[in-house]
C-alpha positions in Angstrom: 6.5 4.0 16.2 8.6 2.2 13.5 7.0 1.7 10.1 8.4 0.4 6.8 7.7 0.5 3.1 8.7 -2.2 0.7 9.5 -1.3 -2.9 8.8 -4.6 -4.5 9.5 -6.0 -7.9 6.9 -5.3 -10.6 4.7 -8.4 -10.3 5.0 -11.2 -12.8 1.8 -13.0 -11.8 3.6 -15.5 -9.5 1.8 -14.8 -6.2 3.6 -17.5 -4.3 7.0 -16.0 -5.2 5.7 -12.6 -4.0 4.6 -14.1 -0.7 8.1 -15.4 -0.2 9.6 -12.0 -0.9 7.2 -10.3 1.5 7.9 -12.9 4.2 11.6 -12.0 3.9 10.8 -8.4 4.5 8.7 -9.2 7.5 11.6 -11.1 9.0 13.8 -8.0 8.6 11.0 -5.8 10.0 10.8 -8.1 13.0 14.5 -7.8 13.7 14.2 -4.0 13.5 11.1 -3.7 15.8 8.9 -2.4 12.9 5.2 -2.5 13.8 3.6 -1.8 10.4 4.9 -2.8 6.9 3.3 -1.2 3.8 3.5 -3.2 0.6 2.5 -2.0 -2.8 -0.9 -1.9 -4.5 -1.8 -5.1 -6.3 1.6 -6.6 -5.3 -0.1 -10.0 -5.3 -0.5 -10.8 -9.0 -0.2 -7.3 -10.4 -2.9 -5.0 -11.6 -5.9 -6.8 -13.1 -6.2 -4.1 -15.8 -3.1 -5.5 -17.4 -3.8 -9.2 -16.9 -4.9 -11.5 -19.7 -7.4 -13.1 -17.4 -8.2 -10.8 -14.5 -10.3 -13.3 -12.6 -7.3 -15.7 -12.5 -5.4 -13.4 -10.1 -8.5 -12.4 -8.0 -8.8 -13.7 -4.4 -12.1 -14.0 -2.5 -11.6 -13.1 1.1 -15.0 -14.4 2.2 -14.2 -18.1 2.4 -10.8 -18.1 4.1 -8.8 -18.1 0.8 -7.0 -14.9 1.6 -6.2 -15.8 5.2 -4.7 -19.1 4.0 -2.7 -17.4 1.3 -1.3 -14.8 3.8 -0.6 -17.3 6.6 3.2 -17.4 5.9 3.3 -13.7 6.7 2.1 -14.2 10.3 4.1 -12.1 12.8 3.4 -11.3 16.4 4.9 -7.8 15.9 4.5 -6.8 12.3 1.1 -5.9 10.8 1.3 -6.0 7.0 -0.7 -4.0 4.5 -0.7 -5.9 1.2 -2.4 -5.1 -2.1 -4.4 -7.7 -4.1 -7.3 -8.0 -6.5 -10.4 -8.9 -4.6 -13.2 -11.0 -6.1 -16.5 -9.8 -4.6 -20.1 -10.5 -5.2 -21.1 -11.6 -8.7 -17.4 -11.8 -9.6 -17.0 -8.1 -9.3 -13.4 -7.1 -9.0 -11.9 -4.5 -6.5 -8.5 -3.1 -6.2 -8.0 -3.8 -2.4 -5.5 -3.7 0.4 -5.7 -6.2 3.3 -4.5 -5.6 6.8 -2.9 -8.8 8.0 -2.5 -8.8 11.8 -1.2 -11.8 13.8 -2.4 -14.3 11.3 -5.7 -12.8 10.4 -7.1 -10.3 8.0 -8.6 -7.7 10.2 -9.7 -5.2 7.5 -9.9 -4.5 3.8 -9.8 -1.1 2.1 -11.1 -0.9 -1.5 -9.7 1.7 -3.9 -12.2 4.5 -4.4 -11.0 5.7 -7.8 -9.7 2.8 -9.8 -8.5 4.6 -13.0 -8.7 7.9 -15.0 -10.5 6.4 -18.0 -11.5 2.7 -17.9 -10.8 -0.2 -15.5 -11.9 -3.7 -14.8 -12.1 -2.7 -11.1 -15.3 -1.5 -9.5 -14.9 1.5 -7.2 -15.0 1.1 -3.4 -17.6 2.9 -1.5 -16.2 3.6 1.9 -13.2 5.3 3.5 -12.3 3.5 6.7 -9.9 4.2 9.6 -8.2 1.1 11.0 -6.9 0.7 14.5 -3.6 -1.2 15.1 -2.8 -1.3 18.8 -3.1 2.3 20.0 -2.7 3.8 16.6 -5.3 4.8 14.0 -4.3 4.8 10.3 -5.9 5.5 7.0 -5.2 3.9 3.6 -5.2 5.8 0.3 -4.6 3.4 -2.6 -2.4 5.0 -5.2 -4.6 7.5 -7.2 -6.9 8.0 -4.2 -4.0 10.0 -2.6 -4.6 12.7 -5.1 -8.2 13.4 -3.9 -8.0 15.9 -1.1 -11.5 15.1 0.2 -10.5 11.4 0.9 -7.5 12.4 3.0 -9.5 14.9 4.8 -12.2 12.4 5.6 -9.7 10.0 7.1 -8.0 12.6 9.2 -11.4 13.8 10.5 -12.1 10.2 11.5 -8.9 10.2 13.5 -6.3 8.8 11.2 -2.8 9.7 12.6 -0.8 8.4 9.6 -1.7 7.8 5.9 -0.4 4.7 4.1 -0.4 4.8 0.3 0.1 1.4 -1.4 0.9 2.3 -5.0 1.5 0.5 -8.3 3.0 2.8 -10.9 3.7 -0.1 -13.3 2.3 1.1 -16.6 3.2 1.3 -20.3 6.4 3.2 -20.8 4.7 6.0 -22.6 2.8 6.8 -19.4 5.4 6.0 -16.8 8.8 7.4 -15.9 10.8 9.4 -13.4 8.2 12.2 -13.6 5.8 9.9 -11.6 8.3 9.7 -8.8 8.5 13.4 -8.5 4.7 13.7 -8.7 4.2 11.1 -6.0 6.7 12.8 -3.7 4.9 16.1 -4.1 1.6 14.5 -3.2 3.0 12.9 -0.1 4.7 16.1 1.1 1.4 18.1 0.5 -0.6 15.5 2.4 1.7 15.6 5.4 1.8 19.4 5.6 -1.9 19.9 5.0 -3.0 17.3 7.7 0.0 17.0 10.0 0.3 13.3 9.5 3.1 11.0 8.4 2.7 9.5 4.9 4.1 6.1 4.0 4.1 5.1 0.3 5.1 1.7 -1.1 5.5 1.2 -4.9 6.6 -1.5 -7.3 9.7 -1.1 -9.4 11.2 -2.7 -12.5 10.6 -3.3 -16.2 8.7 -6.0 -18.0 8.0 -6.4 -21.7 4.8 -4.3 -21.4 5.2 -2.2 -18.2 7.7 -0.2 -16.2 8.0 1.6 -12.9 10.8 3.7 -11.5 9.5 3.3 -7.9 8.2 6.1 -5.7 8.4 4.5 -2.3 9.1 6.9 0.5 8.3 8.1 4.0 7.4 11.7 4.9 7.1 12.9 8.4 4.3 15.1 9.9 6.2 18.3 9.0 6.4 17.3 5.4 10.1 16.3 5.4 11.2 13.3 3.4 12.9 11.0 5.9 13.4 7.9 3.7 13.3 6.8 0.1 14.3 3.8 -2.0 16.4 4.7 -5.0 14.6 4.6 -8.4 14.8 1.2 -10.2 15.9 -0.5 -7.0 14.0 -2.9 -4.8 14.4 -2.4 -1.1 12.9 -1.6 2.3 12.7 1.8 4.1 12.4 1.9 7.8 11.7 5.0 9.8 10.4 6.2 13.2 7.3 8.3 12.9 5.4 10.4 15.4 1.7 10.6 15.9 -0.4 13.5 17.0 -1.6 11.6 20.0 2.0 11.2 21.1 2.5 15.0 21.0 -0.7 15.6 23.0 0.4 13.0 25.6 3.7 14.8 26.0 
């Protein structure tokens, strides 16, 4: 199965522009027979923790707003995982990832552990495994990938690959190349501990207040790194990954 990770520009709040960028990646994925494209955490609008008006970038999926926004990303082949700020009940905010499949949002995963100290996001309450065609996948949003019990729960529920939408855009005093190395280490450990491929998509770039070197990469079930995007560079990684069910069938 072919998967891809998009290392996208650090968001500037222009959601429409980001949709155009992702649409271009989907066109490339279509031409390369990619089945699942992973985009970064909060790629639509950026992290609400750093927004002047967090509600202004929030999207309510309940009334069709999210489906309408993502309509340009429709593909018969490519399922896209895309991060956004979700507006829930009573204007509660969640750091969420939508699975957009053939023109429809078929699932949403909320981040379980929004921040180390304080966040405008409320924590999600459920770990879900999603089915795309014959494949089962789990989603660990950024910091969630560092919690061993969350990965274990997903694998026990049948996840055959773990996707890690990430947003390492943060103040320069907290960001840097060390985050790239740390993220790689987490991905390799997850792959080796659970015999699953790990696909991470991060943002990259520098703004007046934030920076990210970009930690996007794909690790196979053996824990070998089989694709990365260079630091401080936008781009798309494409790789063929194996699933445990394929091995069993063979």
